[in-house]
C-alpha positions in Angstrom: 49.4 2.5 72.9 51.6 4.8 70.6 49.5 5.7 68.4 47.4 7.3 71.3 50.8 9.9 72.0 49.7 10.8 68.8 46.9 13.3 69.2 45.6 15.0 72.0 42.9 13.0 73.8 41.4 15.7 75.5 40.4 17.4 72.1 39.3 14.4 69.4 36.8 12.5 72.1 35.3 16.2 72.1 35.0 17.1 68.9 33.4 13.1 68.6 31.5 13.5 71.1 29.8 16.4 69.2 29.4 14.7 65.9 27.5 11.6 68.1 25.2 13.3 70.1 24.1 15.1 68.1 24.2 12.8 65.0 21.7 10.6 67.6 19.4 13.3 68.2 18.7 13.8 64.6 18.3 10.0 64.6 15.2 9.8 67.0 13.5 11.3 64.4 13.4 8.1 62.5 11.9 4.9 63.4 15.0 2.5 64.1 16.2 -0.2 66.7 17.3 1.0 70.0 20.4 -0.1 69.3 21.1 1.1 66.1 20.8 4.7 67.2 24.2 5.4 68.8 27.2 4.2 65.9 24.2 5.5 62.8 24.1 8.6 65.0 28.0 9.1 65.2 29.1 8.4 61.3 25.3 10.8 60.5 26.7 13.6 62.8 30.3 13.1 61.7 28.9 13.2 57.9 27.1 16.5 59.2 29.8 17.9 60.5 32.3 17.4 57.2 30.0 19.2 55.1 28.9 22.3 57.0 32.9 22.6 57.4 33.5 22.7 53.8 31.4 25.0 53.7 32.2 27.6 56.9 35.8 26.8 56.3 35.9 28.5 52.8 35.4 31.8 55.0 36.7 30.9 59.0 39.8 30.0 60.1 39.9 26.3 59.8 39.9 25.7 63.5 37.5 27.5 64.5 35.0 26.8 61.5 36.1 22.9 62.5 34.8 23.7 65.3 31.8 25.9 65.1 30.6 22.4 62.8 30.8 20.0 65.6 28.9 22.6 67.9 26.2 22.9 65.1 25.8 19.3 64.3 25.1 18.5 68.2 22.5 21.9 67.9 20.8 20.8 64.9 20.7 17.6 67.1 18.8 19.0 70.0 17.0 21.5 67.7 14.9 18.9 65.7 15.0 16.1 69.6 14.1 19.2 71.4 9.9 18.9 70.7 9.8 15.4 71.4 9.7 13.5 74.4 13.0 11.8 75.5 12.9 8.9 76.5 16.5 7.7 76.6 17.0 3.7 77.6 19.8 1.7 78.1 19.1 -0.7 75.2 20.3 2.5 72.9 23.6 2.6 74.1 24.7 -0.9 74.7 28.3 -0.7 76.3 28.8 -4.0 74.7 28.8 -2.6 71.7 30.2 0.4 72.2 33.5 -1.7 73.8 33.9 -3.9 70.3 33.0 -0.4 68.5 36.1 1.1 70.0 38.5 -2.1 69.5 37.3 -2.0 65.9 38.2 1.2 65.1 41.6 1.4 66.9 42.3 -2.0 65.8 41.7 -1.4 61.6 43.2 1.8 62.8 46.3 0.0 63.8 46.0 -2.7 60.5 47.0 0.8 58.3 50.0 2.3 60.1 53.1 2.6 57.9 51.1 1.2 54.3 53.2 4.1 51.9 50.8 2.4 49.1 47.9 4.1 47.2 47.8 7.7 47.0 48.9 8.9 50.1 51.6 10.9 48.3 48.3 13.1 47.0 46.7 12.7 50.4 48.9 14.0 52.6 50.1 16.4 51.6 45.9 17.7 50.3 45.2 17.4 54.4 48.0 19.7 55.3 47.0 22.5 53.2 42.7 21.6 53.8 44.2 22.0 57.7 45.7 25.3 57.5 42.6 27.0 55.2 42.7 25.8 51.3 39.1 25.1 51.2 38.2 24.3 48.3 41.4 22.9 48.0 43.7 23.3 45.1 46.2 20.5 43.4 49.6 21.1 45.8 51.3 20.7 42.5 48.9 23.6 40.5 47.3 25.6 42.8 45.7 27.6 40.6 43.5 24.9 39.7 40.7 23.4 41.8 41.1 19.9 43.4 38.2 19.0 44.2 38.5 15.2 44.2 36.7 12.7 46.5 38.3 14.7 49.8 35.2 13.6 51.8 37.4 11.4 53.8 40.9 14.2 53.5 38.4 16.6 55.6 37.6 14.7 58.4 41.7 13.9 58.5 42.0 17.8 58.4 39.3 17.8 61.3 41.8 15.3 63.4 45.1 17.4 62.1 43.7 21.1 63.0 42.0 19.6 66.0 43.9 17.2 68.0 47.6 18.3 67.2 48.0 15.3 65.0 50.3 14.2 62.1 48.6 14.2 58.4 49.2 10.2 58.2 48.4 10.2 61.6 45.1 11.4 60.7 44.5 10.1 57.9 44.8 6.9 59.6 42.3 7.5 62.4 39.8 8.3 59.6 40.2 5.1 58.0 39.4 3.2 60.8 36.9 5.1 62.7 35.1 4.5 58.8 36.1 1.2 58.7 34.6 0.3 61.6 31.8 2.4 61.1 30.7 0.7 57.9 30.9 -3.3 59.3 29.1 -2.1 61.7 26.0 -0.9 59.8 27.0 -4.1 57.4 26.1 -6.0 60.3 22.8 -4.1 61.8 21.4 -4.1 58.4 22.0 -7.9 58.1 20.3 -8.2 61.6 17.2 -6.3 60.0 17.0 -8.8 57.4 18.0 -12.1 59.0 17.3 -11.2 62.8 19.9 -13.0 64.1 23.2 -12.3 65.8 26.1 -14.4 64.1 24.5 -14.2 60.7 25.6 -10.3 61.6 28.9 -11.0 62.3 29.7 -12.8 60.2 27.9 -10.4 57.7 30.5 -8.0 58.7 33.4 -9.8 58.3 32.5 -11.3 55.0 32.6 -7.8 53.8 35.9 -7.0 55.5 37.2 -9.4 53.6 35.5 -10.0 49.9 37.4 -8.0 47.1 37.4 -9.5 43.5 36.8 -12.8 42.8 40.2 -14.2 43.2 39.3 -16.3 46.0 36.6 -17.9 44.1 38.7 -19.2 41.9 40.3 -22.2 44.8 36.7 -23.3 44.8 36.7 -24.9 41.3 38.4 -27.9 40.4 42.5 -28.5 39.7 42.2 -29.1 36.2 39.6 -26.0 35.5 41.6 -24.1 37.4 45.3 -25.1 35.7 43.3 -24.7 31.9 42.2 -20.8 33.8 45.7 -20.1 34.6 47.1 -21.4 31.0 44.8 -18.6 29.4 46.1 -15.8 31.6 49.2 -13.4 31.3 49.5 -11.6 34.4 51.4 -8.0 34.4 52.8 -5.7 37.4 52.8 -7.1 40.8 50.4 -10.1 39.5 53.9 -11.5 37.6 55.7 -10.4 40.8 54.4 -12.5 43.1 54.6 -15.8 40.4 55.2 -17.4 37.0 51.8 -18.0 36.9 47.6 -17.7 38.4 47.8 -20.6 40.5 51.3 -20.6 41.9 50.2 -16.7 43.1 47.4 -17.7 44.3 48.7 -19.1 46.8 51.3 -16.9 47.6 51.9 -13.3 49.0 50.5 -10.5 46.9 54.3 -8.9 45.9 52.9 -4.9 46.1 55.3 -2.0 46.7 54.9 0.3 50.2 53.2 -2.8 51.5 53.5 -2.7 55.5 55.4 -5.7 57.7 52.4 -8.1 57.3 51.9 -9.8 54.0 48.8 -9.7 52.4 47.7 -12.7 50.9 47.5 -11.5 46.6 43.5 -13.8 46.4 42.3 -10.6 48.5 44.2 -8.5 46.2 41.9 -6.8 42.7 42.7 -3.8 41.5 38.6 -3.3 40.2 37.1 -4.3 43.3 39.9 -4.7 46.8 38.3 -5.8 49.7 37.6 -3.1 52.2 40.7 -4.5 54.0 42.8 -2.6 51.4 40.6 0.0 51.7 43.6 2.5 52.1 42.8 5.0 48.9 41.9 8.6 49.5 37.9 8.1 49.6 38.5 4.5 52.1 36.1 3.0 52.6 33.4 6.4 52.8 30.6 5.9 49.8 30.4 2.3 52.1 29.9 3.7 54.8 27.2 6.6 53.2 25.3 3.8 51.3 24.7 1.9 54.0 23.2 4.7 55.9 21.3 6.2 53.5 19.9 2.2 53.6 19.6 1.9 57.0 17.4 5.5 57.2 15.6 5.2 54.3 11.8 4.9 54.8 12.8 5.6 58.5 11.8 8.9 58.9 9.2 11.0 57.7 8.6 14.5 56.0 11.5 17.4 55.6 13.8 16.0 58.0 14.4 12.9 56.7 14.8 14.4 52.9 17.5 16.8 54.8 19.2 13.8 56.1 19.4 11.7 53.0 19.8 15.1 50.9 23.1 15.4 53.1 23.8 12.0 52.8 24.0 12.0 49.2 26.0 15.1 49.2 28.9 13.8 51.1 
């Protein structure tokens, strides 16, 4: 439980509650299945709060701006839900679903701990500078340049850093783990809508977590064809470090710099379309999460509320 010691728990829980309740109240304006509202609301509240923090943080100190962003998310939810006749049932907050989600978020945060790969050398200074009020952010190695490159998830981590006394590295791990868990649950929700089958939903989320690139598909080829493919492929970089040829590398762990204590199979790696298990770049899986939110909410609301919510998701 060492991870929990890196955060001030009460501010963290309060911040997540503002996002979740505010987002949940907004989802009451949408015709969603009851079991989807809670987690969809958390993702929606997180996204809206990040957008508000990005705007308010340009005028107020970050502590005030980040708390105000969360409070405004809650207030907007109340304003939109106030005219409705609320009938909250147990189906809207299934205990088992939330337990599995929280455990998933915790586990997914842990598996990213200690990884020094990809672009954290630029992410961590960026999180620190935004937590101190550098909004919009500037390039830390040349403060004269604006650095507006995919910093949605970094801004979420900056809020954790500023409001929960977390180190930028721990805050980034939590931001990735939280959004990855939400993404997998959204994929499951979409699959359940299409198939009306919980097993299909679970398998779809699992497949999304593991699938990436096309290397693993090569194992389905006959050995003779795979040998011919391997003979025509020249491995470079980490691929060449992994094995002398493609056939050998497919059965080995990926020799990549900065990998954590657990090895990663070469067949799931990809420079073009990495699996979500390797989503450790600065934007993590935030783009996939936002796309799934748009799909889950599109056509389920009416009028200006639906348009405004979808605009917020597309803007981030």
